[in-house]
N, C-alpha and C positions, 0 to 999 in steps of 0.2 A: 442456410445450408453450408456445411464446411467445404472449403476448397479442395478439389481433387487434383489441382495442378501442382505437381511436385516442384517445378521451377519457381512458381510463385511462393510456395512454402519455404523453399531454400533461401530465396531473397529476403523474406521476412526474418528468418532465423539469423541470417548473416547481418542484416541491418540492425537487428536488436543488439547483437554483440559489438558491432562497429560503433554504434551510437553510445553504448554504455562505456566503451573504452575511450573514445575520442571526443564525445560530444557532437553537437550538430555541425558547428563550424569546422571542426577538425576531421570529421568523417569524410571518407572519399568513396565515391560511387564505384571507382575501379576496383577498390579493395572488396567492396560488397559483392560486386559481380564475380570477382575471382573466388571468393569464399563460397559463393552460391553456384560455382561451376557454370556460369553463364556469361553473357556479354553486357557491357554498359548499355548498349542499345536495347537489349531485352529488359533491363531494369527500367529504363525510361519508357518502354512500351507499356509497362504496368503502372508506373508512377511518373508523372510529368516532371518532377523535380526531387531533389534530395530532401527538401523541406516537406514536400507532399508525402514522401516515403516515411519520414519521421512521424508526421502527424497520424498516418495510418497505424503505424506500430504503437505509437504512444496511446492512442485510444484503446487498443486491445490490452496494452499493459496495465492501464489504470483500471479497466474492468476486471482483469484477472486479479489484481491486487485487492480490489474491493470485495470480490467474491471469495477470496482466500480466507477471510476471517468473518465469522458469524457474530453479529452484534446482538447480544442479549443484554439489554439495559439493566436488568436485575443482577447481572454478573459481569461488570465491566473489567475486573481483573482478568477474567478468562479471555475477554476480547483483546486486552493488551498483550497477553501471552501469545495469542494466535498471531497477532501482527509481528511480534518479536520473532516468532518461529519462521514466519514466511520470509521476512526480509533477511534474516540471518542465513536462511537456506538459499536465498536468491540475491546475493549482493549485487550482481550485475543489473538486476531489475531495479534495485534501489538507485544505483548510479544513473541508470537510464532516466528515471523520473527526475532526479536532481538536475541533470543537464537541461531538461526541458524547462524547469523552473528558472534556471539561471539565464538561459539563452533566448527563450521565446516570450517571456513576459516583458512588456515595455516598462512596467513599473513594478517595484517589489511586491505590492499588494494585488497585482493583476494576475488573473488566471490565464495561462497560455491558451491560445485558441484551440489547440489540439486536445486540451484537457477538458474543455467546457462541457462536452456531451457526457463524459463519464462522471464528472463532478456533479452535474445537475441530475444525473440519474440516481446517484447513491446518497449524497450527503443530506438532502432534504428529508429523505425517508428515514435515515438514521436519527436525525434531529427530532423528528416527530415521534419516533419510538422512545427516545429519551424523555420527551415531554410527557408522553402517556405513562411512562414508568413513574415519573414524578407525581402525576395525578393519582396513581394507584398507591402511592406511599412507598414505592420501592427505591426512590432516590430523593435526596434532599432537594426540595423545591426552591431553596434559596439560590441555587445555581442557575445561570442561564444555560439551556441545553447546548448551545453552540460552544460555550466555554468548556462544558464537560467533555464534549467530543474532542475539542482542540487539545485539552490537557492530557486526556487519555492517550491520544495518538502520539503526542510529543513525548510523553514518558516512555511509551512503547518503543519509540525510535531513538531513545537517548544514546544507547551504545552503538547503534548502527550509524547515527549521524556523527558522533564524536570519535572518529577513528584514532585521534591522538591519545585519548584516554584508553581506548581499547588496546593500543600498543603497549601502554604502561601497565595495565591491569595484571598481566601474567607475572610481573615482577614485584608488584606492590600490594595487590589485593590479598586479604586474609585467605580467601578462597578464590583462586584464579580461574575456576572452571566457568564455561558458558552457562551452566545450569545455575550458578550463583548469580550471574548477571540477570538471568531471566527471573529468578526468584525475587531479586531486588525490584525489578519492574512491577511484578505482580503485587508485591508488598506495598510499594508506593501508591499504586492505584487503589488498592484495598484500603489504605489509610484515608485517602481522600473520599473514595466512593465505595463504602463497604458493600459486599454482596447482600442482597435481600435475604432475610430469613424465610425459608419456605413456609407458606401459610398452612395452618392446620386445616385439613379437609374433613368436613362433616359427612360421614357415611350414612346413608339411609339404610336402616336395618331391613333385611329381607325376611319375609315370612315363609315358613315352610308349610 
């Protein structure tokens, strides 16, 4: 059931913005409280620590990001385009996720504890969808499904992750528009994983 507590919701919104801008270590609960028009004591009444608050918001953020793009394994270029659109429209949410990866993982390959639930909820399902599409002949079976997903996501995030190239693109790209960057992402994914050709459907004739 969705929360009806406006103070709680204001804290979540303020925390999301604070963590996105300053990371976990740099975030301050007093700024979160001020932005939420409440007190530090109230923040700690809901969440025992700053880290607990981050983990709560991070779990919701990852679920929202996962739900923002629909994975059709027979049309991976479309999936890449949806990811590009979501994070281009929500750069703060991208920064929020990056801070968690940088600060909460003990090792580069470790999934931060706050992310485990969201990751385990979505990624295995997506991988199985890709594997089923390979079995149906919609994707090249020579690829490991997890490699397919990793490559598609990485290509989709290319311009969002590489801000230095994004800053140079308006002055150097043949077409500096965001639409051109999106088209490049889709074209790259389509080159690796072409969309499946719709199968012909055999219609059963009706008798009058």
